[in-house]
Legacy VTK file of the C-alpha trace (Angstrom):
# vtk DataFile Version 3.0
C-alpha trace
ASCII
DATASET POLYDATA
POINTS 251 float
86.532 81.461 20.535
87.944 80.111 17.290
88.872 82.849 14.865
87.489 82.471 11.349
88.074 85.130 8.697
86.695 86.074 5.314
89.084 88.170 3.240
87.708 89.486 -0.055
89.888 90.419 -2.991
92.382 87.959 -1.533
93.695 86.507 -4.775
96.555 89.008 -4.871
97.934 92.199 -3.393
96.775 93.433 0.007
94.128 90.728 0.345
96.554 87.887 -0.322
99.114 89.294 2.117
96.402 89.684 4.748
95.093 86.152 4.287
98.609 84.752 4.655
99.320 86.792 7.783
96.052 85.731 9.399
96.663 82.067 8.598
100.165 82.281 10.044
98.566 83.496 13.278
96.328 80.416 13.422
93.193 81.971 11.946
91.144 79.869 9.535
90.820 81.928 6.370
88.385 82.007 3.462
90.360 83.410 0.523
87.641 85.066 -1.548
88.151 86.386 -5.061
86.341 86.461 -8.392
89.473 84.842 -9.875
89.257 81.379 -8.333
92.609 80.241 -9.708
94.391 83.109 -7.973
92.533 82.421 -4.723
93.475 78.750 -4.920
97.132 79.636 -5.422
97.071 81.708 -2.228
95.432 78.815 -0.373
98.135 76.432 -1.568
100.830 78.788 -0.274
99.049 79.038 3.078
98.753 75.275 3.406
102.399 74.784 2.497
103.220 77.025 5.451
101.020 74.996 7.791
97.977 77.259 7.802
94.342 76.446 7.142
92.432 78.108 4.313
89.841 77.578 1.626
89.366 79.280 -1.746
85.956 80.622 -2.737
85.048 82.187 -6.045
82.681 85.076 -5.430
81.405 88.087 -7.324
81.168 90.299 -4.241
78.648 92.596 -5.922
76.084 89.769 -6.235
73.793 88.879 -3.331
73.555 85.185 -4.241
77.348 84.854 -4.503
77.918 86.518 -1.128
75.293 84.389 0.604
76.772 81.247 -0.960
80.255 82.308 0.148
79.177 82.724 3.762
77.336 79.398 3.716
80.443 77.627 2.426
82.576 79.135 5.180
80.067 78.202 7.859
79.885 74.636 6.577
83.664 74.244 6.565
84.743 76.237 9.611
81.814 77.853 11.433
80.522 81.428 11.671
83.087 83.997 10.501
84.034 86.414 13.262
86.458 88.460 11.146
85.540 90.197 7.897
88.024 92.047 5.716
86.173 93.895 2.959
89.133 94.424 0.667
87.824 93.701 -2.842
87.971 96.747 -5.072
88.358 98.055 -8.608
89.392 101.450 -9.896
87.723 101.808 -13.251
89.136 103.844 -16.149
90.581 107.341 -15.713
88.208 109.907 -17.197
85.905 112.835 -16.385
82.484 112.586 -14.735
80.689 113.297 -18.009
82.556 110.418 -19.660
81.643 107.796 -17.052
79.042 105.376 -18.374
76.248 104.053 -16.223
77.668 100.551 -16.627
81.078 101.665 -15.335
79.479 103.516 -12.433
77.375 100.506 -11.419
80.352 98.144 -11.675
82.637 100.245 -9.467
79.895 100.859 -6.895
78.910 97.200 -6.919
82.393 95.900 -6.183
83.622 98.687 -3.910
80.629 99.510 -1.711
77.654 97.206 -2.342
79.928 94.311 -1.400
80.547 95.907 2.005
76.801 96.132 2.536
76.157 92.555 1.409
78.755 90.963 3.673
77.963 93.202 6.649
74.218 92.748 6.230
74.592 88.978 6.389
77.326 88.671 9.021
76.511 91.360 11.592
73.516 89.486 13.091
75.628 86.317 13.325
78.460 88.215 15.019
75.943 89.760 17.413
74.795 86.305 18.505
78.394 85.403 19.296
79.037 88.725 21.009
82.169 89.266 18.952
83.131 90.578 15.542
85.930 92.400 13.779
85.367 94.179 10.473
88.032 96.077 8.546
87.133 97.877 5.326
89.710 98.951 2.750
89.092 102.532 1.712
91.792 104.795 0.249
93.311 108.225 0.664
90.964 109.004 -2.226
88.157 108.339 0.239
89.209 111.548 1.975
89.903 113.848 -0.971
88.906 114.385 -4.573
90.893 113.028 -7.496
90.277 114.195 -11.069
89.565 111.320 -13.426
88.462 108.905 -10.702
85.034 110.165 -9.678
83.303 106.805 -9.232
86.213 105.279 -7.332
86.534 108.348 -5.117
82.813 108.325 -4.351
82.867 104.659 -3.353
85.874 105.095 -1.085
84.194 108.038 0.669
81.168 105.775 1.091
83.313 103.020 2.628
84.454 105.429 5.351
80.890 106.537 6.065
79.693 102.945 6.176
82.569 102.008 8.497
81.703 104.737 10.996
78.006 103.898 10.949
78.608 100.192 11.555
80.948 101.142 14.407
78.284 103.362 15.965
75.470 100.830 15.577
77.182 97.585 16.500
79.929 98.436 18.982
77.636 97.613 21.916
77.476 94.013 20.681
81.223 93.436 20.857
81.714 94.230 17.174
84.258 96.756 15.965
84.550 98.216 12.485
87.545 100.184 11.246
88.884 101.409 7.918
92.316 101.423 6.319
93.184 104.120 3.786
96.248 103.137 1.743
98.153 105.531 -0.407
100.272 104.033 -3.166
100.860 100.288 -2.739
102.952 97.843 -4.768
100.004 95.966 -6.278
98.598 95.416 -9.755
95.870 97.951 -8.978
98.359 100.435 -7.549
100.632 100.416 -10.578
98.951 102.725 -13.070
101.856 103.578 -15.363
100.020 102.000 -18.289
97.116 104.400 -17.698
98.920 107.586 -16.672
102.374 108.636 -17.879
105.022 108.376 -15.128
102.311 107.673 -12.537
104.670 105.949 -10.104
107.278 108.685 -10.467
104.669 111.380 -9.826
103.349 109.632 -6.726
106.848 109.076 -5.351
107.753 112.735 -5.872
104.680 113.816 -3.858
105.205 111.348 -1.009
107.346 112.783 1.817
108.993 109.408 2.533
109.600 108.822 -1.208
108.526 105.231 -0.633
105.734 102.906 -1.734
103.936 100.606 0.683
104.148 96.850 0.385
101.061 94.633 0.720
102.660 93.127 3.839
102.693 96.538 5.522
98.960 96.871 4.923
98.435 93.315 6.176
100.198 94.286 9.407
97.644 97.061 9.913
94.748 94.706 9.187
96.053 92.293 11.808
96.566 95.085 14.323
92.966 96.205 13.917
91.407 92.780 14.375
93.405 92.381 17.594
91.982 95.599 19.042
88.845 95.816 21.150
88.690 99.560 21.718
89.567 100.963 18.305
86.207 101.357 16.635
85.231 103.612 13.730
88.844 104.650 13.175
90.181 105.718 9.782
93.798 104.625 9.494
95.858 106.352 6.821
98.950 104.587 5.469
100.366 106.794 2.734
103.933 107.842 3.537
102.606 111.276 4.425
101.224 112.198 1.007
98.003 113.582 2.521
100.050 115.777 4.881
101.583 117.729 2.008
99.698 120.339 -0.033
102.195 119.786 -2.842
103.047 123.428 -3.520
106.368 124.036 -1.780
109.306 121.958 -0.587
112.301 122.887 1.531
LINES 1 252
251 0 1 2 3 4 5 6 7 8 9 10 11 12 13 14 15 16 17 18 19 20 21 22 23 24 25 26 27 28 29 30 31 32 33 34 35 36 37 38 39 40 41 42 43 44 45 46 47 48 49 50 51 52 53 54 55 56 57 58 59 60 61 62 63 64 65 66 67 68 69 70 71 72 73 74 75 76 77 78 79 80 81 82 83 84 85 86 87 88 89 90 91 92 93 94 95 96 97 98 99 100 101 102 103 104 105 106 107 108 109 110 111 112 113 114 115 116 117 118 119 120 121 122 123 124 125 126 127 128 129 130 131 132 133 134 135 136 137 138 139 140 141 142 143 144 145 146 147 148 149 150 151 152 153 154 155 156 157 158 159 160 161 162 163 164 165 166 167 168 169 170 171 172 173 174 175 176 177 178 179 180 181 182 183 184 185 186 187 188 189 190 191 192 193 194 195 196 197 198 199 200 201 202 203 204 205 206 207 208 209 210 211 212 213 214 215 216 217 218 219 220 221 222 223 224 225 226 227 228 229 230 231 232 233 234 235 236 237 238 239 240 241 242 243 244 245 246 247 248 249 250
């Protein structure tokens, strides 16, 4: 079976690294991002390396955009059998009582409604083929609380719950669904020094390895998960050990 992938939020960071890794492995990739110019740049890099890819502009929180995206992929390559729900936004840092309804709806639309929209449309198609691989990008903040990031935290908890439910419902059809929970990653979204003083320094000091992940390291995990047939409903933490440390004492 020919492997065809949709990777959302693929214009930069983890999504771009994942799209490039997939293409290098011979997978046809739809590079999906709301910033079409960034998506196109990734496609050009893939083609220069001999891979096959197409750029699609898509607001992943909009039903019509998602349906159009899938139609375009089907017309060009066929039914997608791999879905990487990676698109995400953080929103501003402030307390629950300061979050506006507009901010809340935006973060939930991009981070969790998008997972529903793509899964809702693609799961029946994957079922017909008897094969599907879905990987959803959550976060270590999908496992814990984080002051100042209530909407983001809530969506990333929801991604994990959605992942496990899809795994439980659709595993019998040859479809697996797993989640990746990054800690701090060297991406535009990960670098928050302009929002929080010494953010990178604080994260590094709390991470046992004193390192920051690269997008390529996350892409390696994405590729590992789509190659598996038995891992289903797993939550894969990649954080240098930050969630293993209560942060009170060191030796």
